[in-house]
N, C-alpha and C positions, 0 to 999 in steps of 0.2 A: 454224034459230034458235029455233023454238018449243020443240024438245027441249031446247036448251041452257038456255032460260029456265025450263022446268019443273024441270030438274036443278038450276039455280041456287037455286030456291026450296027444294028438298029439301036441298041442301048448306047453305043458310042455316039451315034448321031443325036440321040435325045439328050444325052449328057452335055453335048456341045451347045444345046439351046439353054442350058441353065445359066442364070445371070448371078446367082448368089455365091459363086466360087470366090474364095478369098485370094489374097495375093501375098506373095513373099518375094520382095524385090520385084523383078520383072516376071517371075514365074507364078503361075496360078496354082493354088492348092485346091484340092477336092477333098473335103472331110466327110468320110463315110461313117455313119453311126451303125454299129452292129452289136448283137448279143454275143458276148465272148464265151457263153456257156451253151452254144448251139452247134456242136459238131454234127456233120462235117462242114457246115456252111461257114461258121466262124468260131474259133476257139484258140486257146493258148496251148502250143505244143510243149514237148519236154524241155526245150531250150528256153522257154518263156516268150517266144515270139508269137504274135497273133497271125494265125493262118486259117485257111479254109477255102472252099470252092468259090464262095461269093467274093472273098477278098482277092483271090487270084483274078477273078473276072474283073473286078474293079481296078486292079492293077494294070490289066491289059488295056482297059478303056482309057486310063490315065496316060498310059504310054502312048497310045494313038492320038490323044488329045494334046500331049506335051504338058501334062499337069503333074504336080507332085501329089501322090496319094497320102492322106493323113487318115490312119485307122483310129477311130474313136470308139472304144467300148462304151456302151451305154446301158443304163437300167431299162429293160424293155418296157416296163410300165411307164417310163418317162419319155418314151421316144417322140411322142407328139410335141411335148414341151421343148425337147432338144431341137427338133426341126423348126418349130415356129419361132424360137428364140434366136435362130441363126447359128447356134452352137455347132450344128452339123449342116452339111449341104444336102444330104441324102440318107434315107433309111435303106440299108442294103444288107439283108441277112434273112433269106428265106421269108420274105414279107408277102403275105397272101393278098392277091388282088380281089378275090371273090368277096363280094359284099361291101367292098371299100372303093369301088370304081369311081364314085363321084366325090370321094373325100380327099384324094391325093391326085397328083400328076404322076402317072406311072410310065415306065418304059413299056415296050412290047413284052408279053410274057416270054420267059425263057426256060422255065421248068414246070412240068406238070407234077402236081403234088396230090397226095391223098392223106387224109387223116385216118389213122389205124389204131387198133387196140393192141397193146403188148401186155402179156401176162408171163408169169414164171413158167418155165418149160414143163414142170410137173403139175401145173394147176389143172383143176377139173373144168375150168371155163373153156368152152369150145366155140361159143357163138355170143353175139351181143345179148341175146335173150338170157344167157347164163349170168349176166351182170346184175340181174335183179337182186337186191339185198347186199350187194358188194360195194366196197369203197374204191372209187375211181379217182385218179389224180391227173392234173394237167398243168401246164404253165399258165400263170396269170397273164391275162390280156392276149392270149394266143388264138390262133385260128381254130384250134381244137376246142377251146372254151367257147368261142363264138358258134361253132357247129353244134354245140350241145345246148346252148342258151339262147341263141337268136329266136326271137318271137315272130319273125317274118317267114311265112311259108315253111315252117320247120316242125310241124306237129309230130311227125314220127320221131325225130331226134329228141324233142322236148319230152315226149312220153318215155323214151329210153332213159333220159336223164332222171326223170321222176321215179323210175324204178330203182335207181341206185340207193343204197343206204346213205351214201354221202358222195358228193363231188367236191374234192379238195383242190386247192390252187397252191402252187409253189412258185418261187421266183424263177426257176430254171429247170430244164429237163434232166440235168445231172442229179439234182436233188430228187426228182421224181423216180429215177431209176434206182437210187440208193434206197428210197422208201419202199419201192417194190421189192427189192432184193431182201430187205430187213423183214418183210412181212407186214409193214405198217399199212400198206394198201394192197388191193387185189389186182389192180389193173391201171395202165397208163393210156390216155388218149394223146396221140403224138403224131407229128408230121412224119411221113414214111421215110424221108431221107435220114432223119435223126434215128428213127427206129432201125433202119437197115445198118447204120453205122454201129449202133449198139449190138445188134445181132451178129455182125460180122466180127466185131472186136472181142465179144464176150462169149464166143463159142455157143454152147447149148444151154446157157443160163436162162435166156428168155425165148418166147415164142410169140409170133404174130397171128392174131385171128385172121381168118381168110377174107372176110368181107369188110371193106373199108367203111368208115363212118360217113365220109364225104370225099369229094374230089374237087380240086381247085388248081389255081395257077399262081406262081410267083412272078 
């Protein structure tokens, strides 16, 4: 918690340097683009409100800056277009820095993240090597997809991906977990925070493989 608070202060200072914030009368607005199908970082709760860890963090930054927070759900595939067009001021939703350091202006890192594999609890898959000949799914344009397909210093993960029968992409991880539960796929490559949310909320339905695919930072 202490680390998150320190990072929050640094994020708040970094946010204060942004010049693209909109205005509403005399009050600045800060429009945050987020994936609304990415619990626990951003999602719609039972009352229909957009909530999540990242949105809470953004709300606290706006409170300290004296801004009005605008929560803008976006198609994750279109996040770059949303940002470059000015439709949003910031991408804030479990957004991986690793491999993108020179493409965006980032805040300081505030969450350590791992990409992990999730299988059904009764699956015979125990290690990544057991994924040979299996169907694996991940979110389109996700850090998990990048971890499996990046061609830069990534020979081990590329070889692992090539051992799959198929690597599928879906728009969001909720769809991926539905596909896993239905038996349409054998495994999900996913951020550990999303995985832990599903493991906690779904009891013993799913299981995480012990060794992560990669580690990174938000």
